[in-house]
N, C-alpha and C positions, 0 to 999 in steps of 0.2 A: 656724645652727638655733636656733630659739625655745627657752629652758629654761621650763619650768612646773613646778608642784608642787600638791600635793593633801592635803588633811587631810581624812580621813574619819572623823565621829564615829557611836556608836551601835550598833545591834545587827549581828550578822554578814550580816543579808539586806541592810543598807545595804552593807556592807562589799562584798560581791558585786558589788553595783550600780557601787561606785567601782571595782572590778578591770576591769570591763567598759568604764566609760568609761576608764580608764587605757590600756586594750588600743587602744580608737580613738586616742586622741592618741598613742600610740606607733606605729600603724600610719601616721598623718599625718604621721609627720616630727617630732614633737615631744620634745626632750628632757626628760625625768622627772627632776628636780633636788631638792635640797636648800633648804627656803624661805630660811635665812640666808647660802645663797650667792650670794642675789639672783636673782630669777625675774620673768620678764615677766607671768606671770600666776599667781594662786594660785587651785584650786579647793576650796571649803570644802562639804563632802557632809555636811550636818547630820543631825540626830536632833531630832524634837519631839514624841517620845511622852509624856513628862511634864516639869514645870516643871524639874526638874533637868537634864533633857537640853537644854530649850532654854537655860537658863542659859550651860551648857558651850558652846552653839554659838554663842550671843551674844557671851560671852568671847573664844572664838578668832576671830571676826570683828573683835571691836575690837583684838585683839593685830596682826592683818593690816593693820587699818586703820593702827595706829602705825607697822608695817615700810613701809607705803607712804608716808607721811609722810617716813621717812628714806631714801627711794629704794631700799630692799631687795626692796619688791614693786611689780609693775605694775599691772596688772588685779586686781580682786577679784570672783570670781564665786560665788555662793550656791547650792547644789543642796539636792537633799533632801528630806527631810520638813519640816523646818521653812521652807523656801522655800515647798512646796506648801500650806502650811498658813497662813502667816503672811506674805505677800509684801508685803504694803502695811505691817505694822508695821515689818518688816526694812529696808525701803526709806528709809522716814519718819526712822527713827531712827539710822541710820548712811549719811550721804550718799557714804561713801568708796567704797560699793558700784559696781561698773560693771555687773553683771547679776545678775538674780535669776531662774532658770530652775526649772520643776517638773520632776518626775521622769519625765514624759513626754517631756521634751526630752534626755534622757540619749542617746540614739541620734544626736543631732546637736550633741553637745558639742564636737567636733574644729572643725566650722563655726562654732560659736557663739566659742569661743577665737580663731580664725583671725579672725574679723569684728572681735573687739574690738582686734586686734593689727594691723590694718590689712590684712588678706589678703582676697581674694575668696572667697565663702562661697557654696557650691551649694545648702546643704541648709540654710537657716535658718528655723527656726519664725518665725511672723509675730509681730513686736514689739508687745506689748501694753502697753507703757509709756504711762502718761497724757500728756497735752499738757504740755510743759514740763520732764519728766524726762529727767535726763542719762543715765539706765541703761536697760539692755535688759531686757526682761522677755519670758518666754515660757512659757506653760502650756498645751502641748497635752494631749489626752486622756491620763489616766494609764494606759489599756490600751495607750499606743503605749510603755511602758516595756520595754525590750528583756529577755525572759525567757532568751535563749540568746545565744551568741556568745562571741567569745573573750574571755580575760580575762589581764590582767597580774597575779599572784598576788601578794599582800601578806604572805602567811601563809608559815611555812615550808614549804620544797618537799615534805616528808613528811608534811604534812596540809592537808587543804583543805577549805572547805565546797562543797556541792552543793545549789544552791537548787531547790526542786523545784517550786515554787509562789510566788506573790506575791498579795497583797491578802488580804482575809477576809472571809466572809458571816456570821460569829457573831453580831456586833452585841452585845458585851458592852456594860454601860449606861456604863461608864467610859471605853470605848477609842475612840481617834480614827482607828485604823488603816483601818478602811472609808472613812472620810471622805478620809483622805489617798491611800490606794493602791487603791481600789476593791474590787470582789467577788473572791473567791477565783478565781484561775485558776491551774490546773494545767499543768506543762511536759509536752509530750509524751512519752512513756516511750522512745521510740526515739532521741529527742534526750539526754535524760539520760543513757542507756547510753553514746552515743559522747560526751558531754562526760567522764563517768566513765573510761571508756578513757584518753581525751587527758590527763586529770590522773595516771592510773597510770603513763602513758608518760613523763611529768615526773617521776617519782618519788614521789608521792603515795601514801602507805600508810594513811593514815587518813582515811576520809571521812566527813565529818558532814553530815547530811542536816538541811536548816533549810527552813522554811516558818512562816506565821503560825499554820499549823496542819496539821503533818506528817502526822498520821494523816487527814486529810480527802484526802488526794494521789488524783486520779483521779475522785472523784466527778463534778465538772462537765464530765469530757471523756468519761468511759466509762460514766456511772451507776451506778459502783460504785466501792469502796474498793479501791485497786490498790495500795497500800502493800507488804503481803507480796509480791503479784506483781514489784514494781520490786525488793526487797530480794534475792529469788531471783536475778534477772538479773544484779545488782550483784556478788551473791557470786561471779559465774562469770568475774569479770574478774581476769586474773591481774596481781599485783604489789600490790591491794588487800588489806590483810590485817586491818583494823579497818573496821567500819560502824558509825557510832554516831547515834542519832536525837535531835534538841532537838525541842521543842514540840509535845509528843503530848497532845492533848487526852484526857480520861479516857473520854467516852463512844463513845471509836471504840476502843479498846483491846480488839481482837476474839480471839476464840479462835484464828482463824486466823493472826493477826498473833503472838500469844504463841508459837504452834507453829514458825512461822519462827525466830524468835528461839531457841526452843530446840533446834532441829536443824540450824540453820546458825551454824557455829563462828565465821565472820567478824563477824557480827551481834553485838554487844556487849551483855550484861544489863545494859544503864543504859538507864532510861525518865526523860527530862524530863517530869514530867506537872504542868503549871502549874493548880494547883486554886483559887487565889486566896483563900477562906475555906473554913469548916467549919460555919458557922451557916446553916442552912437558910432563915430569913428573910433574912438579908444576900445568900446566894447567888441567891435569887429576884430580890432587888432590882439585883443586879449583872446578871441577864439570864443567868446561867451555868447549863447543863444540869446535872443532878445534884443529889445531896444527900449529907448526912455518911454515912448510912447505905449509899448506893450505893458512895462513894467507899472505904468502909471494907470491903466486899464486894470491890471491884474489886482494892484492894491485897493482900488475903488470897489472890485467885486468882492476881496475878501472882506473890505469893512462893510458892504452891503449886506453880505451873508452873516457875518460874524461881528456885529457893531462894537462888541467890547474887546476884540482881538488885539493882542499886543504883539506888534509886528517889529522883529529885531533884523538889522541888517549890518553889513560890513562892506567897507570901502577902500580902495587903494589909491592913494595919491603919487604923483611923478611917476606913474606909468609913460614908457617913452613915446614920446609925440603928443605928451600931455601940456599943450602951451595954455595961455592963460584964458581962450575962449573955452577951450576943453573944461579946465577947471571952474570957471564960471558956470557951465553948464551944470556940473556935478553940484556944486553948492547951490544953485538955484533950485535943482533939485530936491536937495536935503530939505532947505526951508520950505519948499512948496509941499512935501507929502508929509513932512513932520513926522517921522518916524519914533516910536517909543523908546527902542533900545538901538544903540549905533556903536560899531567901533570903526576906528580908520587906523590903517598902517601906511607908512610909506613902502613903495615898490623896492622889492629886494631880489637884484636880478640873480637867479640860479643857473649856474653853467649845464650846459645840453639841452636846456629848454628854448623854444624859438625866440622868446622875449629877450633871451641873455645878452645879445649882442644886435638888437633891432637900433634903428636908428631913432635919434631923437631924445637922446638920455638926458635926463632931469637933476640939475642941480641938487645934490643931497641935502643942503639948508633949505632950499625950495619946496623940496619933497615934505621935508618937516614941518615948515611954516604953514603949508597948504593943508597937512593934516591937524594942525593946531587951529586953522581956521574953521575947519568943519566941526570939530570938536568944541569950540567955544559957541558956535550957532547951535549945536546939537544940547550942550547944558541950558541955553536959553528955551530952547523947545520942550525939553524933558522938566525943567522949573514949572514952566506955565502949565504943562498936563498933570504934573504931581499936585500943583495946588488947586487944580480942577477936582482932584480926589479927594480934596479935604471933605470931610463929611459921610463919605460913603464905607460901607463897611465889608470887610474881606475877609475869607477863610483863610487863615495863615498856619502854615507848618512851621511848628517852633524848631528853633534849632540851640539856641544859647541864651543863657543868664548870666547877667551881668550884677554880682553881689554888692558892688560898689555904688551903682545907682537904683539897684533893686528894680532892675527890668529885665525883660526877654526881649529877645529878636529873632526873627524868623522871616519865611518868604510867602509872598502871595502867587497867585498863579502866575502874576506877571513877570516873575524873576526866576531864572535858571540859576542853580547853585554855581558858584566859583565864576560866574559870569557877569550877574545882573546886581542889582541893589539888594536891600533888604528893609525890614521895617521893624524898627524899636518900638516896644508898646510896655505900659505899664499893666498890673494886674493885681486883685486881691487873692489869686489862686496859686497853685503851685503846678508847673508843669514839667515834663520830661522830655528830653530831644525825641521828635516824631510824633508828639501830639498836636492837634487842630486847637485852634483858637479863633474866636470871633472879633475881630479887631476894625473899632471906626479910627478912619484917619483923622488927625487932629492937627498936624503940622509937617512941614516938609524940612529935610535938610539936604540940600543939592538933590542926587540922585538917589535919595534916600527918604523913607517916611517916617513918620511917628505916629504912634496911636493909642489907644486905651482899650482893655477889654470890656467888651460891651456885657458880659454876663456878669462880670465879678468887681465891676465899678459903677 
């Protein structure tokens, strides 16, 4: 039995792609092993969204090239967004690579691996490698990316991602996703319901809905926004206790969606609302829909309907044309709204996007400094908000146990896994990952909370 391994980088959407590839490899009889045990092939499922992600991908590929020289890795296969977007550069810079394949080839990953390992392959995409190249290259239509199918989960069994769509049609001026993954494509609702049922049967308690624009779900298939209907159907599935949504665009937060969130107890009052900026001129240059005034009105509406709703957002500092006035508008907005969760990133110009060569480029250090100002302000906001939670009781999804402190850690509805914070708590009971506990907040540690189990202490 051939032993192979995979490194998956980037966002949860890419992670689901990796899980589908792993399932195909497992079904084909490959043993999924640890890289350092010596594997005949390693697949690096890359991200290529911004420069930092590209650098991380290249570093991982170079690390595998060194292991290949040491005889610990056989074939190196590069997949994912970096492969799709920058195949020529990847091949020319790292000759140790044996194959570079685009996301449209994911369906054929088992045959691609088999061919490289000398086995007969029945479903191989055409080799697009140039003359003289020793590497295999395949870049079928991105619409061939599987949106359904079996997955070999890489998350803990008690929480899973449900990717409800792929691609994006928004065309933000800084974003490469439409060029990499094509236009927005929703997964049929009945397919999602069946997948969610299977996840529930395998132990999933928290289901996290993801797409490049989650709130746009269904528009391409059904001619109308279908996220509220999807949520209602998912709530009927036995075993699913929490449903969380990521990547909700502000212009599609409808009254119907908020009404479902208010009525369905399983749908968590947590909205990930990527705004990217708050200065109207910069928003227009970004080709973002909405304005600071509209964002302010929307957030007031959300908090009016869902008073305990946690709102998470992301911002970009240093977009071309962002002067002191535009940055001050952003900083003022952050302090005015007081977001519960916030991430901030320096603008990373991507070749081929309209923003790549826009006038008014901002110095790299200025970008970083502005991001630090935003995050320092946000820490003060979160510290104050967390202090107001002392004395309150929350349902906590237990994740880890620390034997040194004899305490557990987990997440409340306010925290998405691998993104937000946690709560550490003491208890007189024994829990296993995936259990729920009722925890009173008794202290704060920056972004995290400290608590005690009210039932057993």
